[in-house]
Jmol script that loads the backbone (N, CA, C; Angstrom):
load data "model"
ATOM      1  N   MET A   1       8.729 -41.847  27.824  1.00  0.00           N
ATOM      2  CA  MET A   1       7.996 -40.939  28.121  1.00  0.00           C
ATOM      3  C   MET A   1       7.388 -40.353  26.776  1.00  0.00           C
ATOM      4  N   THR A   2       6.065 -39.997  26.728  1.00  0.00           N
ATOM      5  CA  THR A   2       5.314 -39.563  25.663  1.00  0.00           C
ATOM      6  C   THR A   2       5.084 -37.961  25.855  1.00  0.00           C
ATOM      7  N   THR A   3       5.294 -37.373  24.761  1.00  0.00           N
ATOM      8  CA  THR A   3       4.971 -35.830  24.771  1.00  0.00           C
ATOM      9  C   THR A   3       3.748 -35.615  23.788  1.00  0.00           C
ATOM     10  N   SER A   4       2.872 -34.868  24.059  1.00  0.00           N
ATOM     11  CA  SER A   4       1.725 -34.553  23.089  1.00  0.00           C
ATOM     12  C   SER A   4       1.881 -33.170  22.856  1.00  0.00           C
ATOM     13  N   VAL A   5       1.639 -32.958  21.577  1.00  0.00           N
ATOM     14  CA  VAL A   5       1.652 -31.465  21.208  1.00  0.00           C
ATOM     15  C   VAL A   5       0.267 -31.002  20.575  1.00  0.00           C
ATOM     16  N   GLU A   6      -0.303 -30.183  21.135  1.00  0.00           N
ATOM     17  CA  GLU A   6      -1.657 -29.618  20.616  1.00  0.00           C
ATOM     18  C   GLU A   6      -1.440 -28.839  19.226  1.00  0.00           C
ATOM     19  N   TYR A   7      -2.343 -29.384  18.360  1.00  0.00           N
ATOM     20  CA  TYR A   7      -2.140 -28.776  17.065  1.00  0.00           C
ATOM     21  C   TYR A   7      -3.229 -27.525  16.898  1.00  0.00           C
ATOM     22  N   ILE A   8      -2.797 -26.343  16.565  1.00  0.00           N
ATOM     23  CA  ILE A   8      -3.445 -25.200  16.431  1.00  0.00           C
ATOM     24  C   ILE A   8      -3.320 -24.763  15.050  1.00  0.00           C
ATOM     25  N   PRO A   9      -4.509 -24.782  14.185  1.00  0.00           N
ATOM     26  CA  PRO A   9      -4.416 -24.659  12.829  1.00  0.00           C
ATOM     27  C   PRO A   9      -4.192 -23.021  12.705  1.00  0.00           C
ATOM     28  N   VAL A  10      -3.456 -22.717  11.621  1.00  0.00           N
ATOM     29  CA  VAL A  10      -2.995 -21.259  11.438  1.00  0.00           C
ATOM     30  C   VAL A  10      -3.948 -20.910  10.120  1.00  0.00           C
ATOM     31  N   THR A  11      -4.689 -19.765  10.463  1.00  0.00           N
ATOM     32  CA  THR A  11      -5.437 -19.238   9.462  1.00  0.00           C
ATOM     33  C   THR A  11      -4.685 -18.121   8.698  1.00  0.00           C
ATOM     34  N   PRO A  12      -4.516 -18.171   7.351  1.00  0.00           N
ATOM     35  CA  PRO A  12      -3.716 -17.112   6.804  1.00  0.00           C
ATOM     36  C   PRO A  12      -4.491 -15.798   6.849  1.00  0.00           C
ATOM     37  N   ILE A  13      -3.678 -14.695   7.005  1.00  0.00           N
ATOM     38  CA  ILE A  13      -4.166 -13.387   7.192  1.00  0.00           C
ATOM     39  C   ILE A  13      -4.323 -12.822   5.762  1.00  0.00           C
ATOM     40  N   GLU A  14      -5.664 -12.304   5.531  1.00  0.00           N
ATOM     41  CA  GLU A  14      -5.836 -11.784   4.222  1.00  0.00           C
ATOM     42  C   GLU A  14      -5.708 -10.177   4.150  1.00  0.00           C
ATOM     43  N   TYR A  15      -5.041  -9.621   3.355  1.00  0.00           N
ATOM     44  CA  TYR A  15      -4.786  -8.253   3.243  1.00  0.00           C
ATOM     45  C   TYR A  15      -5.668  -7.803   1.877  1.00  0.00           C
ATOM     46  N   PRO A  16      -6.833  -7.312   2.145  1.00  0.00           N
ATOM     47  CA  PRO A  16      -7.697  -6.888   0.917  1.00  0.00           C
ATOM     48  C   PRO A  16      -7.042  -5.838   0.114  1.00  0.00           C
ATOM     49  N   ASP A  17      -7.328  -5.803  -1.215  1.00  0.00           N
ATOM     50  CA  ASP A  17      -6.851  -4.667  -2.087  1.00  0.00           C
ATOM     51  C   ASP A  17      -8.014  -3.810  -2.532  1.00  0.00           C
ATOM     52  N   GLU A  18      -9.226  -3.948  -1.824  1.00  0.00           N
ATOM     53  CA  GLU A  18     -10.249  -2.959  -2.034  1.00  0.00           C
ATOM     54  C   GLU A  18     -11.082  -3.052  -0.738  1.00  0.00           C
ATOM     55  N   ASP A  19     -11.810  -1.993  -0.521  1.00  0.00           N
ATOM     56  CA  ASP A  19     -12.551  -1.856   0.681  1.00  0.00           C
ATOM     57  C   ASP A  19     -14.193  -1.871   0.464  1.00  0.00           C
ATOM     58  N   GLY A  20     -14.460  -1.974  -0.825  1.00  0.00           N
ATOM     59  CA  GLY A  20     -15.934  -2.116  -1.311  1.00  0.00           C
ATOM     60  C   GLY A  20     -16.722  -0.731  -1.322  1.00  0.00           C
ATOM     61  N   LYS A  21     -15.936   0.240  -1.037  1.00  0.00           N
ATOM     62  CA  LYS A  21     -16.594   1.508  -1.046  1.00  0.00           C
ATOM     63  C   LYS A  21     -16.327   2.167  -2.439  1.00  0.00           C
ATOM     64  N   PRO A  22     -17.281   3.094  -2.893  1.00  0.00           N
ATOM     65  CA  PRO A  22     -17.122   3.670  -4.088  1.00  0.00           C
ATOM     66  C   PRO A  22     -15.998   4.738  -4.020  1.00  0.00           C
ATOM     67  N   VAL A  23     -15.383   5.071  -5.074  1.00  0.00           N
ATOM     68  CA  VAL A  23     -14.433   6.083  -5.149  1.00  0.00           C
ATOM     69  C   VAL A  23     -15.150   7.300  -5.150  1.00  0.00           C
ATOM     70  N   ALA A  24     -14.780   8.419  -4.421  1.00  0.00           N
ATOM     71  CA  ALA A  24     -15.516   9.562  -4.229  1.00  0.00           C
ATOM     72  C   ALA A  24     -14.679  10.703  -4.889  1.00  0.00           C
ATOM     73  N   GLU A  25     -13.947  10.400  -5.856  1.00  0.00           N
ATOM     74  CA  GLU A  25     -13.198  11.599  -6.647  1.00  0.00           C
ATOM     75  C   GLU A  25     -13.884  11.936  -7.969  1.00  0.00           C
ATOM     76  N   GLY A  26     -13.838  13.331  -8.163  1.00  0.00           N
ATOM     77  CA  GLY A  26     -14.275  13.717  -9.447  1.00  0.00           C
ATOM     78  C   GLY A  26     -13.117  13.889 -10.362  1.00  0.00           C
ATOM     79  N   ASP A  27     -13.287  14.460 -11.578  1.00  0.00           N
ATOM     80  CA  ASP A  27     -12.388  14.651 -12.614  1.00  0.00           C
ATOM     81  C   ASP A  27     -11.383  15.488 -12.116  1.00  0.00           C
ATOM     82  N   LEU A  28     -11.598  16.575 -11.569  1.00  0.00           N
ATOM     83  CA  LEU A  28     -10.638  17.560 -11.130  1.00  0.00           C
ATOM     84  C   LEU A  28      -9.617  16.891  -9.918  1.00  0.00           C
ATOM     85  N   GLN A  29     -10.225  16.208  -8.942  1.00  0.00           N
ATOM     86  CA  GLN A  29      -9.399  15.524  -8.055  1.00  0.00           C
ATOM     87  C   GLN A  29      -8.421  14.461  -8.554  1.00  0.00           C
ATOM     88  N   ARG A  30      -9.075  13.668  -9.685  1.00  0.00           N
ATOM     89  CA  ARG A  30      -8.283  12.719 -10.176  1.00  0.00           C
ATOM     90  C   ARG A  30      -7.041  13.481 -10.954  1.00  0.00           C
ATOM     91  N   LYS A  31      -7.296  14.449 -11.604  1.00  0.00           N
ATOM     92  CA  LYS A  31      -6.305  15.196 -12.391  1.00  0.00           C
ATOM     93  C   LYS A  31      -5.134  15.636 -11.441  1.00  0.00           C
ATOM     94  N   TYR A  32      -5.490  16.261 -10.297  1.00  0.00           N
ATOM     95  CA  TYR A  32      -4.598  16.614  -9.282  1.00  0.00           C
ATOM     96  C   TYR A  32      -3.651  15.479  -8.821  1.00  0.00           C
ATOM     97  N   LEU A  33      -4.279  14.365  -8.421  1.00  0.00           N
ATOM     98  CA  LEU A  33      -3.733  13.137  -7.982  1.00  0.00           C
ATOM     99  C   LEU A  33      -2.670  12.679  -9.107  1.00  0.00           C
ATOM    100  N   LEU A  34      -3.079  12.604 -10.271  1.00  0.00           N
ATOM    101  CA  LEU A  34      -2.110  12.050 -11.345  1.00  0.00           C
ATOM    102  C   LEU A  34      -0.986  13.159 -11.553  1.00  0.00           C
ATOM    103  N   TYR A  35      -1.270  14.385 -11.524  1.00  0.00           N
ATOM    104  CA  TYR A  35      -0.296  15.470 -11.763  1.00  0.00           C
ATOM    105  C   TYR A  35       0.809  15.343 -10.537  1.00  0.00           C
ATOM    106  N   ALA A  36       0.320  15.310  -9.207  1.00  0.00           N
ATOM    107  CA  ALA A  36       1.237  15.126  -8.245  1.00  0.00           C
ATOM    108  C   ALA A  36       2.164  13.901  -8.161  1.00  0.00           C
ATOM    109  N   THR A  37       1.484  12.846  -8.644  1.00  0.00           N
ATOM    110  CA  THR A  37       2.321  11.639  -8.823  1.00  0.00           C
ATOM    111  C   THR A  37       3.271  11.705  -9.946  1.00  0.00           C
ATOM    112  N   ASP A  38       2.812  12.307 -11.104  1.00  0.00           N
ATOM    113  CA  ASP A  38       3.844  12.410 -12.245  1.00  0.00           C
ATOM    114  C   ASP A  38       4.999  13.389 -11.799  1.00  0.00           C
ATOM    115  N   VAL A  39       4.650  14.508 -11.171  1.00  0.00           N
ATOM    116  CA  VAL A  39       5.737  15.507 -10.868  1.00  0.00           C
ATOM    117  C   VAL A  39       6.789  14.843  -9.871  1.00  0.00           C
ATOM    118  N   LEU A  40       6.239  14.172  -8.912  1.00  0.00           N
ATOM    119  CA  LEU A  40       7.124  13.412  -7.912  1.00  0.00           C
ATOM    120  C   LEU A  40       7.963  12.321  -8.569  1.00  0.00           C
ATOM    121  N   GLN A  41       7.367  11.512  -9.543  1.00  0.00           N
ATOM    122  CA  GLN A  41       8.188  10.643 -10.283  1.00  0.00           C
ATOM    123  C   GLN A  41       9.225  11.348 -11.082  1.00  0.00           C
ATOM    124  N   ILE A  42       8.898  12.479 -11.729  1.00  0.00           N
ATOM    125  CA  ILE A  42       9.977  13.064 -12.415  1.00  0.00           C
ATOM    126  C   ILE A  42      11.099  13.557 -11.515  1.00  0.00           C
ATOM    127  N   TYR A  43      10.654  14.285 -10.354  1.00  0.00           N
ATOM    128  CA  TYR A  43      11.681  14.756  -9.474  1.00  0.00           C
ATOM    129  C   TYR A  43      12.588  13.720  -8.963  1.00  0.00           C
ATOM    130  N   PHE A  44      12.125  12.386  -8.655  1.00  0.00           N
ATOM    131  CA  PHE A  44      13.099  11.383  -8.306  1.00  0.00           C
ATOM    132  C   PHE A  44      13.363  10.440  -9.379  1.00  0.00           C
ATOM    133  N   GLN A  45      13.323  10.641 -10.560  1.00  0.00           N
ATOM    134  CA  GLN A  45      13.654   9.874 -11.695  1.00  0.00           C
ATOM    135  C   GLN A  45      14.962   9.292 -11.632  1.00  0.00           C
ATOM    136  N   ASN A  46      15.900  10.004 -11.151  1.00  0.00           N
ATOM    137  CA  ASN A  46      17.348   9.432 -11.041  1.00  0.00           C
ATOM    138  C   ASN A  46      17.663   8.582  -9.833  1.00  0.00           C
ATOM    139  N   ARG A  47      16.784   8.481  -9.054  1.00  0.00           N
ATOM    140  CA  ARG A  47      16.913   7.778  -7.785  1.00  0.00           C
ATOM    141  C   ARG A  47      16.215   6.290  -7.879  1.00  0.00           C
ATOM    142  N   SER A  48      16.990   5.194  -7.788  1.00  0.00           N
ATOM    143  CA  SER A  48      16.516   3.933  -7.908  1.00  0.00           C
ATOM    144  C   SER A  48      15.941   3.479  -6.634  1.00  0.00           C
ATOM    145  N   ASP A  49      16.115   4.154  -5.674  1.00  0.00           N
ATOM    146  CA  ASP A  49      15.596   3.763  -4.247  1.00  0.00           C
ATOM    147  C   ASP A  49      14.413   4.505  -3.715  1.00  0.00           C
ATOM    148  N   VAL A  50      13.666   5.106  -4.685  1.00  0.00           N
ATOM    149  CA  VAL A  50      12.378   5.970  -4.270  1.00  0.00           C
ATOM    150  C   VAL A  50      11.291   5.442  -5.026  1.00  0.00           C
ATOM    151  N   TYR A  51      10.142   5.052  -4.386  1.00  0.00           N
ATOM    152  CA  TYR A  51       8.910   4.611  -5.085  1.00  0.00           C
ATOM    153  C   TYR A  51       7.932   5.744  -4.882  1.00  0.00           C
ATOM    154  N   VAL A  52       7.279   6.078  -5.940  1.00  0.00           N
ATOM    155  CA  VAL A  52       6.167   7.179  -6.012  1.00  0.00           C
ATOM    156  C   VAL A  52       4.940   6.547  -6.362  1.00  0.00           C
ATOM    157  N   SER A  53       3.781   6.656  -5.759  1.00  0.00           N
ATOM    158  CA  SER A  53       2.484   6.083  -6.123  1.00  0.00           C
ATOM    159  C   SER A  53       1.357   6.691  -5.315  1.00  0.00           C
ATOM    160  N   GLY A  54       0.087   6.250  -5.389  1.00  0.00           N
ATOM    161  CA  GLY A  54      -0.901   6.860  -4.736  1.00  0.00           C
ATOM    162  C   GLY A  54      -2.103   5.999  -4.976  1.00  0.00           C
ATOM    163  N   ASN A  55      -3.200   6.153  -4.033  1.00  0.00           N
ATOM    164  CA  ASN A  55      -4.454   5.384  -4.035  1.00  0.00           C
ATOM    165  C   ASN A  55      -4.153   3.850  -3.851  1.00  0.00           C
ATOM    166  N   LEU A  56      -3.245   3.468  -3.206  1.00  0.00           N
ATOM    167  CA  LEU A  56      -3.076   2.031  -2.820  1.00  0.00           C
ATOM    168  C   LEU A  56      -3.059   1.858  -1.371  1.00  0.00           C
ATOM    169  N   PHE A  57      -3.561   0.689  -1.021  1.00  0.00           N
ATOM    170  CA  PHE A  57      -3.639   0.325   0.376  1.00  0.00           C
ATOM    171  C   PHE A  57      -2.165   0.150   0.898  1.00  0.00           C
ATOM    172  N   ILE A  58      -1.980   0.851   2.120  1.00  0.00           N
ATOM    173  CA  ILE A  58      -0.594   0.571   2.834  1.00  0.00           C
ATOM    174  C   ILE A  58      -1.018  -0.006   4.260  1.00  0.00           C
ATOM    175  N   TYR A  59      -0.587  -1.376   4.361  1.00  0.00           N
ATOM    176  CA  TYR A  59      -0.803  -1.995   5.536  1.00  0.00           C
ATOM    177  C   TYR A  59       0.448  -1.574   6.533  1.00  0.00           C
ATOM    178  N   TYR A  60       0.244  -1.042   7.567  1.00  0.00           N
ATOM    179  CA  TYR A  60       1.279  -0.436   8.421  1.00  0.00           C
ATOM    180  C   TYR A  60       1.512  -1.387   9.762  1.00  0.00           C
ATOM    181  N   GLU A  61       0.693  -2.316   9.831  1.00  0.00           N
ATOM    182  CA  GLU A  61       1.011  -3.199  11.059  1.00  0.00           C
ATOM    183  C   GLU A  61       0.733  -4.720  10.498  1.00  0.00           C
ATOM    184  N   GLN A  62       1.767  -5.448  10.538  1.00  0.00           N
ATOM    185  CA  GLN A  62       1.836  -6.884  10.072  1.00  0.00           C
ATOM    186  C   GLN A  62       0.920  -7.680  10.876  1.00  0.00           C
ATOM    187  N   GLY A  63       0.028  -8.364  10.187  1.00  0.00           N
ATOM    188  CA  GLY A  63      -0.942  -9.360  10.919  1.00  0.00           C
ATOM    189  C   GLY A  63      -2.229  -8.541  11.280  1.00  0.00           C
ATOM    190  N   ARG A  64      -2.343  -7.450  10.901  1.00  0.00           N
ATOM    191  CA  ARG A  64      -3.637  -6.823  11.197  1.00  0.00           C
ATOM    192  C   ARG A  64      -4.163  -5.858   9.973  1.00  0.00           C
ATOM    193  N   PRO A  65      -4.907  -6.638   9.276  1.00  0.00           N
ATOM    194  CA  PRO A  65      -5.452  -5.931   7.914  1.00  0.00           C
ATOM    195  C   PRO A  65      -6.250  -4.843   8.202  1.00  0.00           C
ATOM    196  N   GLU A  66      -6.816  -4.543   9.380  1.00  0.00           N
ATOM    197  CA  GLU A  66      -7.542  -3.429   9.669  1.00  0.00           C
ATOM    198  C   GLU A  66      -6.705  -2.029   9.850  1.00  0.00           C
ATOM    199  N   SER A  67      -5.336  -2.353   9.982  1.00  0.00           N
ATOM    200  CA  SER A  67      -4.423  -1.267  10.267  1.00  0.00           C
ATOM    201  C   SER A  67      -3.800  -0.935   8.748  1.00  0.00           C
ATOM    202  N   VAL A  68      -4.735   0.016   7.949  1.00  0.00           N
ATOM    203  CA  VAL A  68      -4.518   0.209   6.767  1.00  0.00           C
ATOM    204  C   VAL A  68      -4.902   1.906   6.320  1.00  0.00           C
ATOM    205  N   VAL A  69      -4.240   2.286   5.411  1.00  0.00           N
ATOM    206  CA  VAL A  69      -4.460   3.771   5.002  1.00  0.00           C
ATOM    207  C   VAL A  69      -4.262   3.627   3.525  1.00  0.00           C
ATOM    208  N   ALA A  70      -4.977   4.584   2.757  1.00  0.00           N
ATOM    209  CA  ALA A  70      -4.755   4.652   1.324  1.00  0.00           C
ATOM    210  C   ALA A  70      -4.652   6.113   1.014  1.00  0.00           C
ATOM    211  N   PRO A  71      -3.423   6.616   1.101  1.00  0.00           N
ATOM    212  CA  PRO A  71      -3.179   8.043   0.749  1.00  0.00           C
ATOM    213  C   PRO A  71      -3.215   8.379  -0.786  1.00  0.00           C
ATOM    214  N   ASP A  72      -3.597   9.686  -1.041  1.00  0.00           N
ATOM    215  CA  ASP A  72      -3.784  10.034  -2.384  1.00  0.00           C
ATOM    216  C   ASP A  72      -2.443   9.832  -3.117  1.00  0.00           C
ATOM    217  N   VAL A  73      -1.425  10.340  -2.571  1.00  0.00           N
ATOM    218  CA  VAL A  73       0.052  10.400  -3.164  1.00  0.00           C
ATOM    219  C   VAL A  73       0.810   9.837  -2.101  1.00  0.00           C
ATOM    220  N   PHE A  74       1.861   9.176  -2.282  1.00  0.00           N
ATOM    221  CA  PHE A  74       3.046   8.935  -1.279  1.00  0.00           C
ATOM    222  C   PHE A  74       4.261   8.602  -1.850  1.00  0.00           C
ATOM    223  N   VAL A  75       5.416   8.855  -1.072  1.00  0.00           N
ATOM    224  CA  VAL A  75       6.674   8.633  -1.480  1.00  0.00           C
ATOM    225  C   VAL A  75       7.402   7.643  -0.471  1.00  0.00           C
ATOM    226  N   VAL A  76       8.004   6.593  -0.961  1.00  0.00           N
ATOM    227  CA  VAL A  76       8.683   5.645  -0.087  1.00  0.00           C
ATOM    228  C   VAL A  76      10.156   5.785  -0.474  1.00  0.00           C
ATOM    229  N   PHE A  77      11.032   6.034   0.511  1.00  0.00           N
ATOM    230  CA  PHE A  77      12.431   6.122   0.362  1.00  0.00           C
ATOM    231  C   PHE A  77      12.997   4.686   0.772  1.00  0.00           C
ATOM    232  N   GLY A  78      14.101   4.208   0.118  1.00  0.00           N
ATOM    233  CA  GLY A  78      14.931   3.156   0.502  1.00  0.00           C
ATOM    234  C   GLY A  78      14.345   1.809  -0.051  1.00  0.00           C
ATOM    235  N   VAL A  79      13.483   1.928  -0.963  1.00  0.00           N
ATOM    236  CA  VAL A  79      12.902   0.697  -1.593  1.00  0.00           C
ATOM    237  C   VAL A  79      13.146   0.625  -2.979  1.00  0.00           C
ATOM    238  N   GLU A  80      13.053  -0.475  -3.814  1.00  0.00           N
ATOM    239  CA  GLU A  80      13.359  -0.604  -5.151  1.00  0.00           C
ATOM    240  C   GLU A  80      12.175   0.296  -5.855  1.00  0.00           C
ATOM    241  N   ASN A  81      12.412   0.876  -6.978  1.00  0.00           N
ATOM    242  CA  ASN A  81      11.337   1.721  -7.619  1.00  0.00           C
ATOM    243  C   ASN A  81      10.744   0.831  -8.789  1.00  0.00           C
ATOM    244  N   ARG A  82       9.791  -0.070  -8.260  1.00  0.00           N
ATOM    245  CA  ARG A  82       9.042  -0.933  -9.331  1.00  0.00           C
ATOM    246  C   ARG A  82       7.692  -1.127  -8.914  1.00  0.00           C
ATOM    247  N   ASP A  83       6.856  -1.690  -9.974  1.00  0.00           N
ATOM    248  CA  ASP A  83       5.509  -1.831  -9.532  1.00  0.00           C
ATOM    249  C   ASP A  83       5.318  -3.054  -8.597  1.00  0.00           C
TER     250      ASP A  83
END
end "model"
wireframe off; spacefill off
backbone 0.3
color backbone group
């Protein structure tokens, strides 16, 4: 008995790290974002399981690159604090 298997090529999913749109922040907004990030990093400095950052893409649905947000500032609990 012969069994045939259909080969279906798998295209890798690409998660972009930019959206091609210009950044619409001015100096004052940028200063607020940096201040908020710095204050939160200081607040959580003794916790190795808290990550603080901002202006990064967060893909919230695996396999769907269009399911993305880029918050100004965010805090993630329960992960290693590293770049």
